[in-house]
C-alpha positions in Angstrom: 8.6 -21.9 0.9 6.3 -20.5 -2.1 9.1 -22.1 -4.4 7.3 -25.7 -2.9 4.2 -24.8 -3.6 2.5 -26.4 -7.0 2.3 -24.3 -9.7 -1.2 -25.0 -11.5 -1.3 -23.0 -14.0 0.8 -19.8 -15.8 -1.2 -17.3 -14.0 0.0 -18.7 -10.6 3.8 -18.9 -11.9 3.5 -15.0 -12.7 1.9 -14.0 -9.3 5.1 -15.9 -8.0 7.5 -14.1 -10.3 6.2 -10.8 -9.8 4.4 -10.6 -6.5 1.6 -8.5 -8.4 -1.2 -7.2 -5.7 -4.1 -9.0 -6.7 -4.6 -12.2 -8.8 -5.6 -11.8 -12.2 -7.8 -14.5 -13.8 -9.4 -13.8 -17.4 -12.8 -14.5 -17.6 -13.6 -13.6 -21.5 -11.4 -11.5 -24.1 -12.5 -8.2 -22.8 -12.7 -8.9 -19.4 -10.6 -9.9 -16.3 -11.3 -11.3 -12.9 -9.0 -9.6 -9.9 -9.0 -10.9 -6.5 -7.2 -9.7 -3.2 -7.8 -10.6 0.5 -6.3 -8.5 3.3 -6.4 -8.0 7.5 -4.9 -7.0 10.3 -5.3 -6.5 14.2 -6.2 -2.5 15.1 -3.6 0.1 14.7 -6.3 2.8 16.5 -8.5 2.3 19.1 -11.7 4.0 18.0 -13.5 0.6 16.1 -15.4 2.4 13.5 -11.9 4.1 12.1 -10.4 0.3 12.9 -13.0 -0.8 10.0 -12.7 2.3 7.6 -8.7 2.0 7.0 -9.0 -1.9 7.1 -11.8 -1.9 4.6 -9.3 1.0 2.7 -6.6 -0.9 2.9 -8.2 -4.5 1.4 -9.6 -2.6 -1.5 -6.3 -0.7 -2.3 -4.8 -3.6 -4.2 -7.8 -3.7 -6.6 -7.0 0.0 -7.4 -3.3 -0.6 -7.2 -4.0 -3.1 -10.6 -6.5 -0.5 -12.1 -9.4 -2.5 -11.4 -13.2 -1.7 -10.4 -14.5 -3.4 -7.0 -17.1 -5.7 -7.4 -17.7 -7.3 -4.2 -16.4 -7.9 -0.9 -16.8 -10.5 1.9 -16.1 -9.6 5.5 -13.4 -11.6 7.4 -13.4 -11.2 11.2 -12.0 -13.0 14.2 -13.1 -11.0 17.5 -12.8 -11.9 21.3 -16.5 -12.7 22.2 -15.1 -11.0 26.0 -15.6 -7.2 24.0 -18.9 -7.7 22.8 -20.8 -7.2 19.6 -21.2 -3.4 19.7 -17.6 -2.1 19.2 -17.7 -5.5 16.5 -21.1 -3.7 15.1 -18.9 0.2 14.6 -16.2 -2.3 12.9 -17.9 -3.5 10.5 -20.2 -0.7 10.1 -16.7 1.1 9.3 -15.8 -1.1 6.7 -19.5 -1.6 4.8 -19.4 2.3 4.5 -16.2 2.2 2.9 -17.3 -0.9 0.6 -20.2 1.2 -0.3 -18.1 4.2 -0.8 -16.2 2.0 -3.5 -19.3 1.4 -5.3 -18.9 -2.3 -4.4 -21.6 -4.7 -2.9 -20.8 -6.2 0.7 -21.7 -10.2 -0.1 -21.7 -11.9 3.4 -18.2 -13.0 5.1 -16.9 -15.3 8.2 -16.3 -15.1 11.6 -14.4 -16.7 14.2 -13.5 -16.0 18.1 -10.0 -15.3 18.4 -7.9 -13.9 21.2 -7.1 -10.7 19.5 -9.4 -8.7 17.0 -8.9 -8.8 13.3 -10.7 -7.5 10.3 -10.3 -7.2 6.6 -12.0 -8.1 3.6 -11.8 -10.4 0.1 -12.6 -8.3 -2.6 -13.2 -8.9 -6.2 -13.0 -6.5 -9.1 -13.2 -6.3 -12.7 -11.0 -4.6 -15.3 -10.6 -5.1 -19.2 -7.1 -6.8 -20.2 -5.4 -3.8 -21.5 -6.7 -1.5 -18.3 -4.7 -4.2 -16.1 -1.5 -2.4 -14.2 1.2 -4.7 -12.9 4.5 -4.2 -10.7 6.2 -4.8 -13.6 7.3 -2.7 -16.4 8.8 0.2 -14.8 11.6 1.7 -17.1 14.5 3.7 -16.6 13.9 7.5 -16.9 10.0 7.0 -15.3 9.7 9.3 -12.5 8.3 7.5 -8.9 5.3 9.2 -7.8 3.8 8.8 -4.3 0.0 9.7 -3.3 -0.2 9.2 0.7 2.3 10.0 3.1 4.5 7.5 5.0 4.9 7.1 9.0 1.8 5.5 10.2 3.2 2.5 11.3 5.6 4.9 13.5 2.5 6.7 14.9 0.4 3.4 15.8 3.4 2.4 17.7 3.4 5.7 19.3 -0.7 5.4 20.2 0.1 2.1 21.6 2.7 3.1 23.9 0.6 6.1 25.1 3.0 8.6 23.8 0.7 10.2 21.0 -3.4 10.0 21.3 -6.0 9.9 18.9 -6.3 13.4 18.2 -2.6 13.5 17.1 -3.1 10.0 15.3 -6.6 11.1 13.0 -5.0 13.2 10.7 -3.1 9.9 9.6 -6.2 7.7 10.5 -8.1 10.1 7.8 -5.6 9.7 5.0 -5.1 5.8 5.7 -9.1 5.6 5.2 -9.0 7.6 2.1 -9.8 5.0 -1.0 -6.7 4.5 -3.4 -10.0 5.1 -6.1 -9.1 8.5 -7.6 -5.7 7.8 -7.7 -6.1 4.4 -9.8 -8.4 6.3 -12.2 -6.1 9.0 -12.7 -3.2 6.7 -13.4 -5.6 4.9 -16.0 -6.1 8.0 -17.9 -2.6 8.9 -18.3 -1.0 5.7 -18.6 1.5 4.6 -16.3 4.2 1.5 -17.1 4.0 -0.2 -13.4 2.2 0.7 -10.1 1.7 -0.9 -6.4 0.1 -0.1 -3.1 2.7 0.8 -0.1 2.0 -1.3 2.2 3.7 -3.5 5.3 6.9 -3.8 3.4 7.0 0.0 3.6 8.4 2.1 0.5 11.4 0.4 0.6 10.2 -3.0 0.1 7.2 -2.5 -2.1 9.5 -0.5 -4.4 11.9 -3.4 -4.3 9.4 -5.8 -5.3 8.5 -3.3 -8.6 12.2 -3.1 -9.3 12.6 -7.1 -9.1 9.8 -7.5 -11.2 11.0 -4.8 -13.8 14.5 -5.8 -13.9 15.4 -1.7 -12.8 17.0 0.3 -10.1 16.2 3.3 -8.6 17.0 6.4 -7.0 14.9 7.6 -3.8 15.0 11.4 -2.7 14.9 11.2 1.0 14.0 15.2 1.4 11.3 14.5 -0.9 9.9 11.6 0.5 6.4 12.5 2.5 6.2 12.1 6.3 3.4 12.4 8.7 3.9 15.4 11.3 6.0 13.9 14.3 7.2 10.8 12.7 10.9 11.8 12.4 11.0 12.8 16.0 9.4 9.8 16.6 11.7 7.2 15.3 14.8 9.5 16.6 13.4 8.6 20.0 13.5 4.8 19.0 9.6 4.6 18.9 8.6 2.0 16.0 7.6 -1.5 15.5 9.3 -4.5 15.2 8.0 -4.6 11.6 9.9 -1.5 10.8 13.2 -3.0 12.0 12.4 -6.7 9.9 12.1 -4.9 6.9 15.0 -2.5 7.3 17.2 -5.8 8.3 15.6 -7.6 5.3 16.3 -4.6 2.4 19.0 -2.6 3.9 21.4 -4.5 1.8 19.6 -3.2 -1.5 20.7 0.5 -0.5 24.4 0.2 -0.3 26.4 1.9 2.0 23.9 4.1 4.2 23.4 5.3 7.9 20.9 2.4 9.2 19.7 4.8 11.8 19.2 7.7 10.1 15.4 8.6 10.9 14.8 9.7 7.2 16.3 6.3 5.7 14.1 4.4 8.8 11.1 6.0 7.4 11.2 4.3 3.7 11.1 0.4 6.1 8.2 1.8 8.4 5.0 -1.0 7.5 2.0 1.4 6.1 -1.6 0.3 6.6 -3.4 1.6 3.8 -1.0 3.5 1.9 -0.9 5.2 -1.1 0.0 4.0 -4.7 3.2 4.2 -6.1 3.6 4.7 -9.8 6.4 4.5 -12.4 5.7 7.1 -14.8 7.2 8.0 -18.1 8.9 11.3 -17.7 7.0 12.7 -20.6 3.7 11.8 -18.8 4.7 12.9 -15.5 3.7 16.5 -15.2 0.3 15.1 -17.0 -0.1 12.5 -13.9 0.3 15.5 -11.1 -2.1 17.4 -12.8 -4.6 14.6 -13.1 -4.0 13.6 -9.3 -4.5 17.1 -8.4 -7.8 17.9 -10.2 -9.0 14.3 -8.7 -8.4 15.9 -5.2 -5.6 13.4 -4.8 -2.0 14.3 -3.0 1.2 13.5 -5.0 4.6 13.5 -4.4 7.5 12.6 -6.7 10.0 10.9 -4.4 12.6 9.2 -6.9 13.3 8.0 -10.6 14.3 4.2 -12.1 17.5 3.6 -13.3 19.3 1.2 -15.4 22.0 0.3 -12.4 21.7 -3.0 -11.2 18.4 -4.6 -11.0 16.7 -4.3 -7.5 19.2 -1.8 -6.0 18.3 1.3 -4.5 20.4 4.8 -4.0 19.5 7.4 -2.1 20.0 10.9 -2.3 19.2 13.5 -0.4 17.1 15.6 -3.4 16.9 15.4 -6.8 20.2 17.0 -9.0 19.7 20.2 -10.2 
């Protein structure tokens, strides 16, 4: 479908080729405009937390590119029957998150719709040499992830009454946390490539990075961080259709694996406001972990980049040695 769209510029052609997290437009020799947009339906019942998570998710693409948010505009689809009080809580959650990011909320647009949806269109700024693309990962790089996986599974469990809001809260808080500090840490250290992990799951967003970089990767299953209870829920078949779709689309990249292994399935779980996934040179790996820890960020080393067939992902239980 995208191949049928007119390519109006080299910048647009690059977007189609690399699937970067945001669009980058040069404004001057030393300044670029970075733009993104994202919105989705609620993954939690609480309207305020929905607003927080949706806003953090939209801002995340700016941070994944190494940019700083400047302005944000609300995108709202809302059933009039739900009333304005609930919508006010959604917008309050989003507005507070935008302010936390140091950006300005500059209006937006609303429509009447049968199902609530909320998100942001975000513009940011960066110097050309600060921008981090999802291309550039090199064999020998370590793969570092800054948030746990499994919020999609937990959201499915919440919708089906298997878990309650209290059990969902730790994952919701993590999803609502900005990736700002992690972005600043990666800029201080210098990484080869980065992306954020959202709807295509860890496997999908890693595959995009590998395709853009012409590289392959090994993922250490035991090292991949998961929210509490996620493996048990997957084993019980509690997960959304998006996970199955991601698996069916991506599993061939993983070679001969158990398609029903809960740890394997967790790699395909659609994340909402997930962490940054960074490819960093081995000799900068320890410094990156130290910078992330010093910034108050969680971080896990989940694999390494290799020179095998481009785009392929090999699974091992844990690192060699």
